[in-house]
ZAKE-896880 format. One record per residue (C-alpha): residue number from 1; residue in three letters; x, y, z. Coordinates in pm, whole numbers, plus 50000, padded with zeros to 5 digits. Layout:
ZAKE-896880
+-----+--------+-------+-------+-------+
| num | residu |     x |     y |     z |
+-----+--------+-------+-------+-------+
| NUM |    ALA |     X |     Y |     Z |
...
+-----+--------+-------+-------+-------+
//
This chain:
ZAKE-896880
+-----+--------+-------+-------+-------+
| num | residu |     x |     y |     z |
+-----+--------+-------+-------+-------+
|   1 |    UNK | 73165 | 43149 | 76801 |
|   2 |    UNK | 73060 | 42875 | 76559 |
|   3 |    UNK | 72801 | 42628 | 76689 |
|   4 |    UNK | 72723 | 42287 | 76540 |
|   5 |    UNK | 72393 | 42106 | 76600 |
|   6 |    UNK | 72267 | 41772 | 76463 |
|   7 |    UNK | 72010 | 41793 | 76184 |
|   8 |    UNK | 71750 | 41553 | 76048 |
|   9 |    UNK | 71521 | 41613 | 75752 |
|  10 |    UNK | 71164 | 41642 | 75881 |
|  11 |    UNK | 70916 | 41790 | 75635 |
|  12 |    UNK | 70589 | 41881 | 75811 |
|  13 |    UNK | 70283 | 41672 | 75718 |
|  14 |    UNK | 70102 | 41992 | 75614 |
|  15 |    UNK | 70363 | 42060 | 75343 |
|  16 |    UNK | 70331 | 41706 | 75206 |
|  17 |    UNK | 69951 | 41737 | 75204 |
|  18 |    UNK | 69980 | 42067 | 75019 |
|  19 |    UNK | 70211 | 41906 | 74763 |
|  20 |    UNK | 69964 | 41624 | 74702 |
|  21 |    UNK | 69680 | 41874 | 74660 |
|  22 |    UNK | 69883 | 42068 | 74404 |
|  23 |    UNK | 69970 | 41750 | 74216 |
|  24 |    UNK | 69606 | 41642 | 74219 |
|  25 |    UNK | 69492 | 41975 | 74072 |
|  26 |    UNK | 69768 | 42013 | 73814 |
|  27 |    UNK | 69653 | 42135 | 73474 |
|  28 |    UNK | 69868 | 42064 | 73173 |
|  29 |    UNK | 69933 | 42290 | 72874 |
|  30 |    UNK | 69897 | 42189 | 72512 |
|  31 |    UNK | 70216 | 42064 | 72351 |
|  32 |    UNK | 70357 | 42145 | 72011 |
|  33 |    UNK | 70358 | 41841 | 71784 |
|  34 |    UNK | 70694 | 41662 | 71753 |
|  35 |    UNK | 70881 | 41920 | 71960 |
|  36 |    UNK | 71062 | 41649 | 72157 |
|  37 |    UNK | 71298 | 41793 | 72414 |
|  38 |    UNK | 71369 | 42109 | 72210 |
|  39 |    UNK | 71092 | 42299 | 72392 |
|  40 |    UNK | 71155 | 42155 | 72738 |
|  41 |    UNK | 71041 | 41832 | 72899 |
|  42 |    UNK | 70784 | 41648 | 72684 |
|  43 |    UNK | 70431 | 41653 | 72824 |
|  44 |    UNK | 70412 | 41273 | 72849 |
|  45 |    UNK | 70723 | 41270 | 73066 |
|  46 |    UNK | 70583 | 41541 | 73294 |
|  47 |    UNK | 70255 | 41347 | 73328 |
|  48 |    UNK | 70451 | 41031 | 73412 |
|  49 |    UNK | 70649 | 41211 | 73681 |
|  50 |    UNK | 70336 | 41371 | 73829 |
|  51 |    UNK | 70176 | 41025 | 73846 |
|  52 |    UNK | 70480 | 40879 | 74023 |
|  53 |    UNK | 70476 | 41160 | 74281 |
|  54 |    UNK | 70098 | 41124 | 74331 |
|  55 |    UNK | 70064 | 40747 | 74337 |
|  56 |    UNK | 70398 | 40580 | 74413 |
|  57 |    UNK | 70652 | 40809 | 74578 |
|  58 |    UNK | 70671 | 40783 | 74957 |
|  59 |    UNK | 70851 | 41088 | 75092 |
|  60 |    UNK | 70869 | 40948 | 75447 |
|  61 |    UNK | 71064 | 40642 | 75325 |
|  62 |    UNK | 71310 | 40865 | 75138 |
|  63 |    UNK | 71337 | 41104 | 75431 |
|  64 |    UNK | 71424 | 40813 | 75663 |
|  65 |    UNK | 71688 | 40681 | 75419 |
|  66 |    UNK | 71852 | 41023 | 75390 |
|  67 |    UNK | 71857 | 41067 | 75766 |
|  68 |    UNK | 72006 | 40721 | 75820 |
|  69 |    UNK | 72267 | 40737 | 75544 |
|  70 |    UNK | 72395 | 41093 | 75569 |
|  71 |    UNK | 72553 | 41273 | 75863 |
|  72 |    UNK | 72390 | 41616 | 75868 |
|  73 |    UNK | 72449 | 41916 | 76090 |
|  74 |    UNK | 72360 | 42283 | 76102 |
|  75 |    UNK | 72649 | 42521 | 76154 |
|  76 |    UNK | 72601 | 42878 | 76272 |
|  77 |    UNK | 72857 | 43093 | 76093 |
|  78 |    UNK | 72907 | 43463 | 76148 |
|  79 |    UNK | 72939 | 43656 | 75823 |
|  80 |    UNK | 73028 | 44024 | 75831 |
|  81 |    UNK | 72739 | 44229 | 75699 |
|  82 |    UNK | 72493 | 43938 | 75721 |
|  83 |    UNK | 72503 | 43836 | 76086 |
|  84 |    UNK | 72471 | 43471 | 76181 |
|  85 |    UNK | 72393 | 43232 | 75896 |
|  86 |    UNK | 72251 | 42886 | 75960 |
|  87 |    UNK | 72431 | 42654 | 75715 |
|  88 |    UNK | 72300 | 42300 | 75657 |
|  89 |    UNK | 72586 | 42060 | 75585 |
|  90 |    UNK | 72607 | 41696 | 75485 |
|  91 |    UNK | 72920 | 41495 | 75547 |
|  92 |    UNK | 72965 | 41174 | 75350 |
|  93 |    UNK | 73296 | 40994 | 75312 |
|  94 |    UNK | 73352 | 40797 | 74991 |
|  95 |    UNK | 73415 | 40425 | 75006 |
|  96 |    UNK | 73700 | 40486 | 74758 |
|  97 |    UNK | 74022 | 40578 | 74939 |
|  98 |    UNK | 74146 | 40760 | 74626 |
|  99 |    UNK | 73830 | 40965 | 74579 |
| 100 |    UNK | 73868 | 41337 | 74521 |
| 101 |    UNK | 73702 | 41546 | 74796 |
| 102 |    UNK | 73404 | 41742 | 74667 |
| 103 |    UNK | 73228 | 42043 | 74809 |
| 104 |    UNK | 72881 | 42123 | 74673 |
| 105 |    UNK | 72735 | 42463 | 74753 |
| 106 |    UNK | 72399 | 42607 | 74659 |
| 107 |    UNK | 72209 | 42914 | 74754 |
| 108 |    UNK | 71920 | 43138 | 74667 |
| 109 |    UNK | 71932 | 43495 | 74547 |
+-----+--------+-------+-------+-------+
//
């Protein structure tokens, strides 16, 4: 039988502290001159993003917004050969009555 339970994003404080420690101790590689985006994200852009995450980004504010704006549930689904899988779902109806329904799925291998 499929069961549905409400879900809210709630990242433990310890994980956020660990993230901040990692950001604080980040070491950056040298960058090839004038490589632009051909060799990945430019070092200056990475440093800018790290600074935003360290100094300006407030995860708790974003977490609250996501929990307020999106209906989220966990659904227990039985899958032959895998047992019960706990699937996190988000339901959000478009404000456009002619919008095309979308289903986004991701997973890890």
